[in-house]
C-alpha positions in Angstrom: 72.5 34.1 90.3 73.1 36.1 93.5 76.4 37.4 92.2 74.8 38.3 88.9 72.1 40.2 90.6 74.6 42.0 92.7 76.6 43.0 89.6 73.5 44.1 87.8 72.4 46.1 90.9 75.8 47.7 91.1 75.8 48.6 87.4 72.3 50.1 87.9 73.5 52.0 90.9 76.5 53.4 89.0 74.3 54.5 86.1 71.8 56.2 88.5 74.3 58.0 90.6 77.0 58.9 88.0 75.6 62.3 87.4 75.1 63.0 91.1 78.5 61.7 92.0 80.5 63.5 89.4 78.5 65.7 87.2 77.0 68.0 90.0 79.8 67.8 92.5 82.1 70.7 92.8 85.7 69.3 92.4 87.6 72.3 93.7 91.0 71.1 92.5 89.8 70.0 89.0 90.5 73.4 87.4 94.0 73.3 88.7 94.6 69.9 87.4 93.0 70.7 84.0 95.4 73.7 83.6 98.4 71.7 84.7 97.6 68.9 82.2 97.5 71.5 79.5 100.6 73.4 80.6 102.5 70.1 81.4 105.6 71.7 82.8 106.0 75.4 83.8 109.5 76.7 83.4 110.6 79.4 85.7 113.6 81.8 86.0 113.4 81.9 89.8 115.2 79.0 91.2 115.5 78.1 94.9 116.7 75.2 96.9 114.4 72.3 97.6 114.6 72.8 101.4 114.1 76.5 101.2 110.4 76.7 102.3 108.6 79.9 102.2 104.9 80.7 102.6 102.7 83.8 102.1 99.5 84.0 104.0 97.0 86.6 102.7 94.2 87.8 105.1 91.6 89.4 102.9 89.5 91.7 104.9 86.7 91.9 102.6 84.2 94.8 102.7 86.6 97.6 103.3 88.2 97.8 106.8 88.0 101.2 108.4 91.8 101.1 109.0 92.1 104.6 110.3 90.4 103.2 113.4 93.0 100.3 113.4 96.0 102.6 113.4 95.5 106.2 114.5 97.2 109.1 116.4 97.9 108.5 120.0 100.7 110.5 121.7 100.6 113.9 119.8 97.6 115.7 121.1 97.2 118.1 118.2 97.3 115.2 115.7 94.8 113.2 117.8 92.6 116.2 118.1 92.5 116.5 114.3 91.8 112.8 114.0 88.9 113.1 116.6 87.3 116.2 114.8 87.4 114.4 111.4 86.0 111.1 112.8 83.4 112.8 115.1 81.3 110.1 116.6 83.4 107.3 115.1 86.6 108.3 116.9 88.3 106.1 119.5 88.8 107.8 122.8 92.5 108.8 123.1 92.8 107.1 126.5 91.6 103.8 125.0 94.2 103.7 122.2 96.9 101.2 122.7 100.3 103.1 122.3 102.9 101.6 120.1 106.4 101.7 121.3 108.6 104.5 120.0 105.6 105.9 118.0 103.1 108.7 118.1 100.6 106.3 116.8 98.5 103.5 118.4 96.0 100.7 117.8 92.4 99.9 118.3 91.9 98.8 122.0 90.9 95.2 120.9 94.4 94.7 119.4 96.4 94.1 122.5 98.3 91.1 121.1 98.9 93.0 117.9 100.3 95.9 119.9 102.6 93.4 121.7 103.7 91.8 118.5 104.5 95.3 117.0 106.6 96.2 120.2 108.5 92.9 119.8 109.4 93.5 116.1 107.0 90.9 114.7 104.4 93.2 113.2 104.7 96.2 110.9 102.2 98.6 109.3 102.2 100.2 105.9 100.2 103.5 105.9 98.1 105.2 103.3 98.4 102.5 100.6 95.9 102.0 97.8 95.4 101.0 94.1 97.3 103.4 91.8 98.2 103.4 88.1 100.6 106.3 88.6 101.2 108.9 91.3 98.3 111.2 91.9 97.9 114.4 93.6 94.7 116.5 94.4 95.1 118.8 91.4 95.5 115.9 89.0 92.6 114.0 90.5 90.3 117.0 90.1 91.4 118.1 86.6 91.2 114.6 85.2 94.9 114.6 84.1 95.8 111.5 86.3 95.0 108.0 85.3 92.7 106.7 88.0 91.8 103.1 88.9 88.6 101.8 87.3 85.6 101.9 89.6 87.5 103.6 92.3 85.0 103.3 95.1 83.4 100.1 94.0 83.6 96.9 96.1 83.7 94.7 93.0 86.5 96.7 91.2 88.6 97.5 94.2 88.5 93.9 95.5 89.5 92.7 92.1 92.3 95.3 91.7 93.9 94.4 95.2 93.9 90.8 94.0 95.2 91.4 90.5 97.2 94.7 90.9 95.9 95.7 87.5 93.9 98.9 88.2 93.7 100.0 84.7 91.8 96.9 83.4 89.3 94.3 84.7 91.1 91.0 84.5 90.4 87.7 86.3 94.1 86.8 86.6 95.5 87.5 90.1 99.0 88.3 91.1 99.1 85.2 93.3 98.1 83.2 90.4 100.8 84.7 88.3 103.4 83.8 90.9 102.1 80.2 90.9 102.5 80.2 87.1 106.2 80.9 87.6 107.0 78.8 90.7 104.6 75.9 90.6 107.1 73.6 88.8 109.5 74.1 91.8 107.2 72.0 94.1 107.7 68.3 93.7 104.0 67.7 93.9 102.2 68.8 90.8 98.9 67.5 91.7 98.3 70.1 94.4 98.6 73.7 93.6 101.1 76.0 95.2 98.0 78.3 95.9 95.8 76.9 98.8 92.5 78.7 99.2 90.4 78.6 102.3 87.8 80.8 100.6 86.7 78.9 97.5 87.5 80.2 94.0 89.1 83.6 94.1 90.8 86.1 91.7 93.9 86.4 93.7 95.1 82.8 93.1 93.9 82.4 89.5 96.7 82.3 87.0 97.1 81.8 83.3 98.1 78.2 83.8 97.4 77.5 87.3 94.5 77.7 89.8 94.0 77.4 93.5 93.5 74.2 95.4 90.5 74.8 97.5 90.0 73.3 101.0 87.3 73.5 103.6 88.4 76.3 106.1 87.2 74.1 109.0 87.8 70.4 108.1 90.3 70.3 105.3 90.2 68.6 101.9 86.9 68.7 99.9 86.1 65.3 98.6 83.3 64.3 96.3 80.0 64.4 98.2 79.7 61.2 100.3 82.9 59.7 99.1 84.6 57.5 101.6 81.8 57.9 104.3 81.3 54.6 106.2 77.6 54.2 105.8 76.2 51.7 103.4 74.9 54.1 100.7 78.2 56.0 100.7 80.2 52.8 100.4 78.1 51.9 97.3 78.6 55.5 96.1 82.3 55.3 96.8 82.7 52.1 94.8 80.6 53.4 92.0 82.8 56.5 91.7 86.0 54.4 91.8 84.7 52.1 89.1 83.9 55.0 86.8 87.3 56.5 87.5 89.3 53.3 86.9 87.2 52.2 83.8 88.8 52.3 80.3 87.3 54.9 78.0 87.6 54.9 74.3 86.2 58.5 74.0 89.1 60.8 74.5 87.0 63.5 76.2 85.6 61.0 78.7 89.0 59.6 79.3 90.5 63.1 79.9 87.6 64.2 82.1 87.9 61.0 84.3 91.7 61.4 84.5 91.2 64.8 85.9 88.6 63.6 88.4 91.1 60.8 89.4 93.9 63.2 90.0 91.5 65.5 91.9 90.3 62.6 94.1 93.7 61.4 94.8 95.1 64.9 95.6 92.3 65.6 98.0 92.9 62.2 99.7 96.6 62.8 99.8 96.1 66.4 101.4 93.6 65.1 103.9 95.8 62.3 105.1 98.9 64.5 105.4 97.0 67.2 107.5 95.2 64.6 109.7 98.7 63.2 110.7 99.6 66.7 112.2 99.2 67.2 115.8 99.7 70.7 117.3 100.2 71.6 120.9 99.2 75.2 120.3 95.4 75.7 121.1 93.3 77.7 118.6 90.0 79.4 119.5 86.8 78.5 117.9 86.3 81.7 116.0 86.3 81.5 112.3 89.6 83.2 111.8 91.4 81.1 114.3 90.1 77.9 112.8 91.3 78.9 109.3 94.8 79.7 110.8 94.9 76.3 112.4 94.4 74.6 109.0 97.0 76.8 107.5 99.4 75.8 110.2 98.7 72.1 109.8 99.2 72.4 106.1 102.5 74.0 106.6 103.4 71.3 109.0 102.6 68.7 106.3 104.7 70.4 103.7 107.2 67.6 103.3 104.5 65.0 102.9 102.8 67.3 100.4 106.0 68.0 98.4 105.8 71.7 98.9 108.7 74.3 99.0 106.4 77.3 98.2 102.9 77.9 99.2 100.5 80.9 99.2 97.4 80.7 101.3 94.3 82.9 100.9 92.2 83.4 104.0 89.0 85.3 103.7 87.9 87.2 106.8 85.1 89.3 105.6 82.2 91.5 106.8 84.0 94.8 107.1 81.6 96.9 105.1 80.6 98.9 108.1 78.1 101.6 106.8 76.5 101.3 110.2 77.4 99.9 113.7 81.0 100.5 112.9 82.4 100.8 116.4 80.7 97.6 117.8 81.2 95.5 114.7 84.7 96.4 114.2 85.7 95.8 117.9 84.3 92.3 117.7 86.2 91.4 114.5 89.4 93.1 115.7 89.1 90.9 118.8 89.0 87.7 116.6 91.9 88.9 114.5 93.9 89.8 117.6 93.4 86.3 119.0 94.0 84.5 115.7 97.2 86.2 114.8 98.9 85.4 118.1 97.7 81.7 118.0 99.0 81.5 114.4 102.4 82.9 115.4 102.6 80.4 118.4 101.9 77.5 116.0 104.5 78.6 113.6 107.0 78.9 116.3 106.1 75.5 117.6 106.8 74.1 114.0 110.0 76.2 113.9 108.6 77.8 110.8 108.0 81.3 111.9 110.8 82.8 109.9 109.6 81.1 106.7 106.1 82.6 106.7 105.0 86.1 106.0 101.4 87.0 106.9 99.8 90.2 105.3 96.5 91.9 105.1 94.5 93.2 102.2 91.2 95.1 102.1 89.7 96.8 99.0 89.9 100.3 100.6 89.7 102.1 103.8 86.7 104.2 104.6 85.8 107.9 104.9 87.2 109.8 107.8 83.9 111.5 108.1 80.9 109.7 109.8 77.7 109.0 107.9 75.8 109.0 111.3 76.4 105.4 112.4 79.3 104.2 110.2 81.5 105.2 107.4 81.4 104.9 103.6 83.9 103.7 100.8 87.1 105.6 100.5 90.6 105.0 99.1 94.0 105.2 101.0 94.2 102.6 103.7 96.5 101.0 106.4 97.6 97.3 106.2 99.7 95.2 108.5 102.2 92.3 108.1 103.5 89.7 110.6 106.4 87.3 110.3 109.8 86.3 111.5 111.7 88.2 108.8 109.4 91.3 108.9 111.4 94.3 110.0 108.7 95.1 112.5 108.1 97.7 115.0 107.8 100.2 112.2 105.1 102.1 110.3 106.2 102.3 106.7 105.2 105.4 104.7 104.2 108.8 105.9 101.1 108.7 108.2 98.7 111.0 106.4 97.1 114.3 107.4 93.7 113.3 108.7 92.2 116.9 108.5 89.1 117.0 106.4 89.9 119.3 103.4 93.6 118.6 103.5 95.7 118.5 100.3 95.2 114.7 100.0 91.4 114.7 100.8 89.2 114.5 97.7 85.9 114.8 99.7 84.6 113.7 103.0 87.9 112.3 104.3 88.6 110.2 101.1 92.5 110.1 101.1 94.7 109.8 98.1 97.2 107.0 98.8 100.8 107.7 98.8 102.1 104.2 98.4 100.9 101.9 95.6 99.8 98.4 96.4 102.2 97.4 93.6 105.1 98.3 95.8 103.7 96.3 98.7 103.0 93.2 96.6 106.4 93.4 94.8 108.3 93.4 98.0 106.3 90.3 99.2 107.0 88.7 95.8 110.8 89.3 95.9 111.0 87.7 99.3 109.0 84.8 98.0 111.4 84.0 95.3 110.2 86.0 92.2 113.2 87.5 90.4 113.3 91.4 89.7 113.1 90.7 85.9 109.6 89.1 86.4 108.1 91.9 88.6 107.0 94.0 85.5 105.2 90.9 84.2 103.3 90.4 87.3 102.7 94.1 88.2 102.6 96.1 84.9 102.5 99.5 86.6 105.4 98.9 89.1 107.8 101.0 86.9 105.8 104.1 87.8 106.7 103.6 91.5 109.8 101.5 91.7 112.9 100.7 89.8 112.9 96.9 89.5 116.7 96.9 89.1 117.2 98.7 92.4 119.1 96.9 95.2 116.6 98.2 97.7 113.2 96.9 98.3 110.2 99.2 97.3 109.1 99.9 100.9 111.6 98.3 103.3 109.6 96.0 105.6 111.6 92.9 104.4 115.3 92.6 104.0 116.6 93.3 100.6 
């Protein structure tokens, strides 16, 4: 009788908790698993060896980093004076700017490690880059003859376009997702996506047949709420979920759904166990960016256990929308970035994986050169940075723009027309990662307006051709 009561009690518990355990729980890898079940095997023309590991790490500086206070004139007094006049009360004092070796330019005073990494050839910058459909000049901007990105100064549109590289349309398929569509089948593990997100669901990593595998940026895998916890209620909950997953279902829909849940559960457990087995000697700080970098480093360390030869990581590092308190807020965030980047480099060197990883920044736009009184507003052309063992660092790629208000690339208040398209930036990263030139136009539909995909040279040159 006791056993019968226990069984009845357990069945009642299963019935009562099934919705809470499954129906309302966010299973972050489920979408990926559903897509891969529908697209069983993805063929790809880009072939690489099984031991040829590479990773791209995207740092998304959401909000619009004022990047002309990240990289600015230093040595040339005339050029600095133009910068200071345009920036007025948002200018960094010339004496405080960190000089870059062999350059007339320098960095924000909080970026001491980044300065050292630049000087040692580990960091490079790309200047005056932005979303473009085709090359634009001031005349074609004003007379309307140039095709301009949709929602040019909008957070939502520009954030989407940097993640999709499709500025002429609003699409939810990102260029990182398209790469995963092509290369996912090259990883031996098909239960965990090539794309690992430390920022939840995102456009950048959403493909046509793949999606991101989302992890908690601080603790790792995201399991079903309460699953595997040691206390009594969670033990019952865990058993109930396992019973539902392992049950036989006659209804095809139920069976398919529970198969997806099972793969998601198993993938999250596999990921968590692999990462928990990693011990790093490199110490990471307790700021939010450093903690994200630590999890990325541990995931890379667990690549063999996870069956990965290609991975793309999406790291969100937001709150750059500085309409006010620009100088103080940016200094604090640059300090975190400065610390996190060096720690991440040290961890990759500890793992002997530094040459296999390229870290790069995105932000939806830079900000106006002119001050709004206590901050700056949305603009267009920006500066970005890269770090990695194969980066041809110690260089600023592109022509650093004229920062004079009213110049021939200013379309109002210090909004600069970009010279380099983000397509060129992304295409070069993609080629390094293993995408063949023939696939570039599929991923970046406007790339032909800026770069011949059949060229033996890279679009910009910060990576070896």
